N, CA, C and O atoms as a DFTB+ gen file, in Angstrom:
448 C
 N C O
     1  1       0.842      -1.187       0.000
     2  2       0.000       0.000       0.000
     3  2       0.875       1.234       0.000
     4  3       1.918       1.274       0.653
     5  1       0.444       2.233      -0.732
     6  2       1.110       3.527      -0.783
     7  2       0.237       4.541      -0.047
     8  3      -0.961       4.651      -0.305
     9  1       0.851       5.268       0.863
    10  2       0.161       6.360       1.537
    11  2       0.526       7.640       0.794
    12  3       1.701       7.901       0.533
    13  1      -0.475       8.425       0.460
    14  2      -0.256       9.690      -0.228
    15  2      -0.606      10.822       0.737
    16  3      -1.777      11.145       0.936
    17  1       0.421      11.414       1.327
    18  2       0.223      12.489       2.295
    19  2       0.039      13.816       1.586
    20  3       0.865      14.202       0.759
    21  1      -1.038      14.515       1.904
    22  2      -1.375      15.765       1.223
    23  2      -1.220      16.949       2.164
    24  3      -1.801      16.976       3.250
    25  1      -0.428      17.930       1.734
    26  2      -0.289      19.209       2.428
    27  2      -1.084      20.218       1.604
    28  3      -0.643      20.636       0.533
    29  1      -2.246      20.602       2.100
    30  2      -3.165      21.451       1.338
    31  2      -2.935      22.927       1.628
    32  3      -2.811      23.339       2.782
    33  1      -2.879      23.716       0.554
    34  2      -2.754      25.168       0.658
    35  2      -3.796      25.825      -0.229
    36  3      -4.511      25.143      -0.964
    37  1      -3.883      27.125      -0.163
    38  2      -4.918      27.855      -0.900
    39  2      -4.797      27.687      -2.415
    40  3      -5.804      27.499      -3.097
    41  1      -3.584      27.751      -2.941
    42  2      -3.398      27.675      -4.388
    43  2      -2.738      26.389      -4.869
    44  3      -2.763      26.098      -6.065
    45  1      -2.150      25.616      -3.967
    46  2      -1.490      24.365      -4.352
    47  2      -1.724      23.279      -3.314
    48  3      -2.042      23.554      -2.157
    49  1      -1.558      22.034      -3.759
    50  2      -1.535      20.870      -2.876
    51  2      -0.234      20.133      -3.185
    52  3       0.068      19.860      -4.347
    53  1       0.528      19.814      -2.151
    54  2       1.741      19.030      -2.323
    55  2       1.483      17.641      -1.758
    56  3       1.002      17.490      -0.635
    57  1       1.809      16.637      -2.548
    58  2       1.554      15.250      -2.160
    59  2       2.875      14.493      -2.145
    60  3       3.673      14.601      -3.076
    61  1       3.099      13.730      -1.086
    62  2       4.274      12.876      -0.972
    63  2       3.797      11.439      -0.897
    64  3       2.923      11.106      -0.096
    65  1       4.377      10.583      -1.737
    66  2       4.070       9.154      -1.703
    67  2       5.002       8.486      -0.706
    68  3       6.206       8.746      -0.695
    69  1       4.440       7.624       0.131
    70  2       5.229       6.875       1.111
    71  2       4.927       5.406       0.905
    72  3       3.774       4.985       0.996
    73  1       5.975       4.613       0.623
    74  2       5.757       3.188       0.359
    75  2       5.706       2.393       1.663
    76  3       5.835       2.961       2.748
    77  1       5.520       1.092       1.552
    78  2       5.343       0.247       2.739
    79  2       6.601       0.179       3.600
    80  3       6.521      -0.184       4.774
    81  1       7.758       0.520       3.041
    82  2       9.003       0.525       3.811
    83  2       9.264       1.888       4.459
    84  3      10.274       2.064       5.140
    85  1       8.359       2.854       4.249
    86  2       8.515       4.174       4.836
    87  2       9.345       5.123       3.996
    88  3       9.629       6.242       4.425
    89  1       9.740       4.695       2.804
    90  2      10.501       5.574       1.906
    91  2       9.558       6.535       1.194
    92  3       8.363       6.272       1.055
    93  1      10.120       7.650       0.747
    94  2       9.350       8.653       0.008
    95  2       9.859       8.686      -1.436
    96  3      10.694       9.524      -1.777
    97  1       9.366       7.788      -2.278
    98  2       9.893       7.682      -3.644
    99  2       9.491       8.814      -4.577
   100  3      10.148       9.017      -5.599
   101  1       8.441       9.553      -4.263
   102  2       7.984      10.582      -5.195
   103  2       7.185      11.655      -4.471
   104  3       6.623      11.424      -3.401
   105  1       7.151      12.825      -5.079
   106  2       6.344      13.945      -4.574
   107  2       5.878      14.762      -5.768
   108  3       6.511      14.767      -6.823
   109  1       4.766      15.446      -5.583
   110  2       4.208      16.248      -6.674
   111  2       3.423      17.415      -6.078
   112  3       2.755      17.272      -5.054
   113  1       3.513      18.566      -6.733
   114  2       2.725      19.736      -6.351
   115  2       1.828      20.103      -7.523
   116  3       2.286      20.202      -8.661
   117  1       0.543      20.303      -7.233
   118  2      -0.428      20.651      -8.270
   119  2      -1.285      21.812      -7.789
   120  3      -1.254      22.189      -6.618
   121  1      -2.047      22.365      -8.715
   122  2      -2.989      23.418      -8.377
   123  2      -4.207      22.862      -7.670
   124  3      -4.262      21.673      -7.353
   125  1      -5.179      23.717      -7.424
   126  2      -6.351      23.320      -6.640
   127  2      -7.614      23.170      -7.480
   128  3      -8.716      23.146      -6.933
   129  1      -7.471      23.068      -8.788
   130  2      -8.639      22.896      -9.653
   131  2      -8.931      21.417      -9.867
   132  3      -8.073      20.567      -9.626
   133  1     -10.129      21.116     -10.315
   134  2     -10.474      19.729     -10.618
   135  2      -9.548      19.160     -11.685
   136  3      -9.160      17.995     -11.606
   137  1      -9.192      19.960     -12.676
   138  2      -8.265      19.515     -13.719
   139  2      -6.924      19.104     -13.110
   140  3      -6.362      18.077     -13.492
   141  1      -6.411      19.890     -12.173
   142  2      -5.159      19.563     -11.485
   143  2      -5.310      18.307     -10.638
   144  3      -4.396      17.487     -10.559
   145  1      -6.469      18.163     -10.007
   146  2      -6.717      16.984      -9.177
   147  2      -6.737      15.711     -10.019
   148  3      -6.258      14.667      -9.575
   149  1      -7.288      15.791     -11.232
   150  2      -7.304      14.629     -12.117
   151  2      -5.888      14.264     -12.561
   152  3      -5.560      13.083     -12.672
   153  1      -5.052      15.261     -12.814
   154  2      -3.648      14.997     -13.141
   155  2      -2.944      14.349     -11.945
   156  3      -2.126      13.445     -12.116
   157  1      -3.264      14.810     -10.748
   158  2      -2.699      14.236      -9.534
   159  2      -3.132      12.781      -9.371
   160  3      -2.335      11.934      -8.969
   161  1      -4.368      12.500      -9.676
   162  2      -4.870      11.127      -9.582
   163  2      -4.149      10.213     -10.568
   164  3      -3.804       9.082     -10.225
   165  1      -3.918      10.690     -11.786
   166  2      -3.171       9.892     -12.764
   167  2      -1.765       9.597     -12.245
   168  3      -1.266       8.481     -12.394
   169  1      -1.130      10.594     -11.640
   170  2       0.195      10.401     -11.049
   171  2       0.128       9.386      -9.905
   172  3       1.002       8.526      -9.785
   173  1      -0.888       9.482      -9.083
   174  2      -1.027       8.592      -7.924
   175  2      -1.185       7.135      -8.357
   176  3      -0.661       6.234      -7.703
   177  1      -1.895       6.905      -9.439
   178  2      -2.072       5.540      -9.945
   179  2      -0.712       4.927     -10.288
   180  3      -0.507       3.727     -10.101
   181  1       0.207       5.738     -10.785
   182  2       1.557       5.260     -11.100
   183  2       2.340       4.875      -9.851
   184  3       3.281       4.085      -9.933
   185  1       1.964       5.423      -8.693
   186  2       2.694       5.162      -7.447
   187  2       2.344       3.815      -6.836
   188  3       3.149       3.250      -6.097
   189  1       1.175       3.297      -7.126
   190  2       0.788       2.002      -6.576
   191  2      -0.681       1.725      -6.795
   192  3      -1.505       2.634      -6.892
   193  1      -0.983       0.442      -6.869
   194  2      -2.369       0.042      -7.132
   195  2      -3.269       0.253      -5.918
   196  3      -4.429       0.642      -6.049
   197  1      -2.716      -0.008      -4.739
   198  2      -3.483       0.161      -3.498
   199  2      -3.019       1.457      -2.837
   200  3      -1.856       1.584      -2.453
   201  1      -3.940       2.421      -2.706
   202  2      -3.588       3.751      -2.216
   203  2      -4.517       4.193      -1.089
   204  3      -5.696       3.842      -1.050
   205  1      -3.948       4.971      -0.179
   206  2      -4.741       5.667       0.831
   207  2      -4.237       7.098       0.891
   208  3      -3.053       7.346       1.118
   209  1      -5.142       8.026       0.687
   210  2      -4.805       9.450       0.754
   211  2      -4.953       9.908       2.196
   212  3      -6.010       9.722       2.799
   213  1      -3.911      10.503       2.753
   214  2      -3.961      11.085       4.100
   215  2      -3.917      12.600       3.911
   216  3      -2.860      13.175       3.655
   217  1      -5.078      13.232       4.041
   218  2      -5.210      14.647       3.719
   219  2      -5.146      15.489       4.986
   220  3      -5.870      15.243       5.950
   221  1      -4.269      16.483       4.967
   222  2      -4.116      17.377       6.106
   223  2      -5.442      18.068       6.415
   224  3      -6.070      18.683       5.554
   225  1      -5.837      17.941       7.670
   226  2      -7.064      18.544       8.176
   227  2      -8.248      18.062       7.350
   228  3      -8.172      16.964       6.797
   229  1      -9.283      18.778       7.239
   230  2     -10.451      18.372       6.446
   231  2     -11.334      19.603       6.360
   232  3     -12.539      19.543       6.608
   233  1     -10.726      20.699       6.009
   234  2     -11.438      21.972       6.037
   235  2     -11.451      22.631       4.678
   236  3     -11.332      21.947       3.662
   237  1     -11.589      23.920       4.635
   238  2     -11.794      24.651       3.383
   239  2     -10.660      24.500       2.374
   240  3     -10.910      24.625       1.175
   241  1      -9.431      24.238       2.800
   242  2      -8.321      24.134       1.858
   243  2      -8.306      22.824       1.078
   244  3      -7.761      22.766      -0.024
   245  1      -8.888      21.797       1.629
   246  2      -8.833      20.482       0.975
   247  2     -10.187      19.999       0.467
   248  3     -10.270      18.912      -0.104
   249  1     -11.230      20.765       0.657
   250  2     -12.589      20.325       0.319
   251  2     -12.730      19.907      -1.148
   252  3     -13.330      18.871      -1.433
   253  1     -12.193      20.688      -2.073
   254  2     -12.307      20.367      -3.493
   255  2     -11.584      19.085      -3.847
   256  3     -12.100      18.271      -4.613
   257  1     -10.387      18.895      -3.294
   258  2      -9.642      17.666      -3.540
   259  2     -10.399      16.465      -2.996
   260  3     -10.499      15.439      -3.668
   261  1     -10.928      16.583      -1.793
   262  2     -11.689      15.485      -1.201
   263  2     -12.896      15.128      -2.056
   264  3     -13.188      13.951      -2.264
   265  1     -13.584      16.126      -2.541
   266  2     -14.755      15.906      -3.394
   267  2     -14.357      15.162      -4.672
   268  3     -15.036      14.225      -5.091
   269  1     -13.248      15.591      -5.287
   270  2     -12.793      14.951      -6.521
   271  2     -12.299      13.522      -6.273
   272  3     -12.525      12.641      -7.102
   273  1     -11.633      13.288      -5.150
   274  2     -11.180      11.933      -4.828
   275  2     -12.365      11.008      -4.574
   276  3     -12.370       9.860      -5.019
   277  1     -13.367      11.507      -3.859
   278  2     -14.565      10.700      -3.621
   279  2     -15.269      10.366      -4.925
   280  3     -15.737       9.242      -5.108
   281  1     -15.346      11.325      -5.826
   282  2     -15.992      11.094      -7.120
   283  2     -15.239      10.034      -7.918
   284  3     -15.844       9.306      -8.706
   285  1     -13.920       9.941      -7.720
   286  2     -13.100       8.956      -8.417
   287  2     -13.061       7.616      -7.685
   288  3     -12.446       6.664      -8.167
   289  1     -13.721       7.536      -6.516
   290  2     -13.754       6.282      -5.766
   291  2     -12.511       6.001      -4.944
   292  3     -12.269       4.855      -4.563
   293  1     -11.725       7.019      -4.666
   294  2     -10.493       6.852      -3.892
   295  2     -10.782       6.886      -2.395
   296  3     -11.614       7.665      -1.928
   297  1     -10.078       6.024      -1.645
   298  2     -10.159       6.054      -0.188
   299  2      -9.274       7.174       0.328
   300  3      -8.157       7.365      -0.152
   301  1      -9.778       7.917       1.312
   302  2      -8.931       8.932       1.925
   303  2      -9.245       9.058       3.396
   304  3     -10.324       8.693       3.862
   305  1      -8.264       9.587       4.117
   306  2      -8.402       9.797       5.552
   307  2      -8.089      11.248       5.838
   308  3      -7.286      11.865       5.138
   309  1      -8.714      11.790       6.855
   310  2      -8.426      13.152       7.279
   311  2      -7.444      13.073       8.439
   312  3      -7.703      12.404       9.440
   313  1      -6.329      13.753       8.297
   314  2      -5.294      13.709       9.329
   315  2      -5.212      15.059      10.021
   316  3      -5.264      16.101       9.368
   317  1      -5.086      15.041      11.330
   318  2      -4.914      16.275      12.089
   319  2      -3.594      16.199      12.835
   320  3      -3.142      15.120      13.219
   321  1      -2.986      17.353      13.033
   322  2      -1.717      17.410      13.732
   323  2      -1.917      17.026      15.192
   324  3      -2.834      17.509      15.857
   325  1      -1.049      16.155      15.675
   326  2      -1.099      15.757      17.079
   327  2      -0.357      16.814      17.898
   328  3       0.837      17.032      17.696
   329  1      -1.051      17.455      18.803
   330  2      -0.443      18.529      19.598
   331  2       0.661      17.982      20.484
   332  3       0.530      16.916      21.085
   333  1       1.750      18.732      20.555
   334  2       2.849      18.365      21.438
   335  2       3.680      17.207      20.939
   336  3       4.387      16.578      21.727
   337  1       3.619      16.903      19.644
   338  2       4.375      15.760      19.152
   339  2       5.415      16.163      18.107
   340  3       5.757      15.363      17.236
   341  1       5.904      17.358      18.182
   342  2       6.933      17.800      17.238
   343  2       8.182      16.947      17.445
   344  3       8.634      16.756      18.574
   345  1       8.732      16.438      16.348
   346  2       9.921      15.596      16.454
   347  2      11.167      16.458      16.330
   348  3      11.084      17.638      15.990
   349  1      12.300      15.875      16.603
   350  2      13.561      16.598      16.512
   351  2      13.961      16.962      15.097
   352  3      14.876      17.764      14.908
   353  1      13.305      16.400      14.102
   354  2      13.659      16.668      12.714
   355  2      12.822      17.783      12.116
   356  3      12.900      18.017      10.910
   357  1      12.025      18.479      12.912
   358  2      11.230      19.579      12.397
   359  2       9.958      19.137      11.697
   360  3       9.299      19.943      11.040
   361  1       9.610      17.878      11.829
   362  2       8.371      17.392      11.229
   363  2       7.360      17.152      12.339
   364  3       7.698      17.183      13.523
   365  1       6.139      16.917      11.949
   366  2       5.089      16.675      12.927
   367  2       4.524      15.277      12.740
   368  3       4.565      14.716      11.645
   369  1       4.006      14.733      13.803
   370  2       3.280      13.479      13.705
   371  2       1.815      13.803      13.475
   372  3       1.331      14.842      13.926
   373  1       1.116      12.943      12.793
   374  2      -0.272      13.192      12.449
   375  2      -1.148      12.083      12.979
   376  3      -0.731      10.925      13.008
   377  1      -2.345      12.411      13.395
   378  2      -3.318      11.435      13.834
   379  2      -4.392      11.340      12.772
   380  3      -4.883      12.357      12.280
   381  1      -4.751      10.134      12.422
   382  2      -5.776       9.939      11.402
   383  2      -7.127       9.845      12.078
   384  3      -7.318       9.025      12.977
   385  1      -8.069      10.677      11.655
   386  2      -9.410      10.695      12.236
   387  2     -10.283       9.572      11.720
   388  3     -11.095       9.018      12.460
   389  1     -10.118       9.235      10.456
   390  2     -11.000       8.242       9.865
   391  2     -10.274       7.559       8.725
   392  3      -9.606       8.224       7.933
   393  1     -10.390       6.251       8.625
   394  2      -9.746       5.561       7.516
   395  2     -10.763       4.978       6.549
   396  3     -10.390       4.297       5.594
   397  1     -12.007       5.231       6.781
   398  2     -13.057       4.744       5.886
   399  2     -13.590       5.901       5.062
   400  3     -13.799       6.997       5.583
   401  1     -13.806       5.665       3.798
   402  2     -14.285       6.701       2.888
   403  2     -15.571       7.341       3.402
   404  3     -15.698       8.565       3.378
   405  1     -16.507       6.553       3.855
   406  2     -17.796       7.100       4.261
   407  2     -17.688       7.937       5.525
   408  3     -18.375       8.952       5.645
   409  1     -16.846       7.543       6.469
   410  2     -16.720       8.300       7.706
   411  2     -16.180       9.691       7.463
   412  3     -16.689      10.667       8.014
   413  1     -15.144       9.787       6.634
   414  2     -14.558      11.096       6.361
   415  2     -15.499      11.938       5.499
   416  3     -15.586      13.154       5.671
   417  1     -16.191      11.295       4.585
   418  2     -17.116      12.033       3.721
   419  2     -18.168      12.722       4.567
   420  3     -18.518      13.872       4.297
   421  1     -18.675      12.052       5.575
   422  2     -19.685      12.639       6.438
   423  2     -19.144      13.858       7.156
   424  3     -19.802      14.896       7.213
   425  1     -17.943      13.733       7.707
   426  2     -17.346      14.846       8.444
   427  2     -17.041      16.025       7.535
   428  3     -17.303      17.173       7.893
   429  1     -16.488      15.746       6.365
   430  2     -16.076      16.830       5.468
   431  2     -17.263      17.544       4.861
   432  3     -17.246      18.770       4.755
   433  1     -18.290      16.823       4.460
   434  2     -19.419      17.487       3.832
   435  2     -20.219      18.262       4.874
   436  3     -20.908      19.223       4.530
   437  1     -20.142      17.868       6.123
   438  2     -20.862      18.617       7.154
   439  2     -20.294      20.035       7.279
   440  3     -20.998      20.941       7.726
   441  1     -19.046      20.234       6.894
   442  2     -18.425      21.559       6.979
   443  2     -18.619      22.373       5.722
   444  3     -18.315      23.566       5.698
   445  1     -19.125      21.740       4.676
   446  2     -19.247      22.433       3.379
   447  2     -20.229      23.581       3.447
   448  3     -20.449      24.266       2.448
């Protein structure tokens, strides 16, 4: 399984692929339009057949991507930063709120 970690911003989304060994073989930055999301999905298919999208937060910055991933039938999880878990390498640990497509869809659309 490949985990696709998404860092969502107002004008771009940066995605890092993480393989089962914890390596980061690829990364990609795209715009926030549906057209860009479809290009991102094509790239993601090249990263692995079994994928899980771990999307930062689940708010206004990632709503369009989540909608497009759901329309494409992709599984995704909403990840929130775990408070007080900053590592020595300047990165953060993330907690996954939901790993089922339907659970996250309910939470995300409730904020729409």
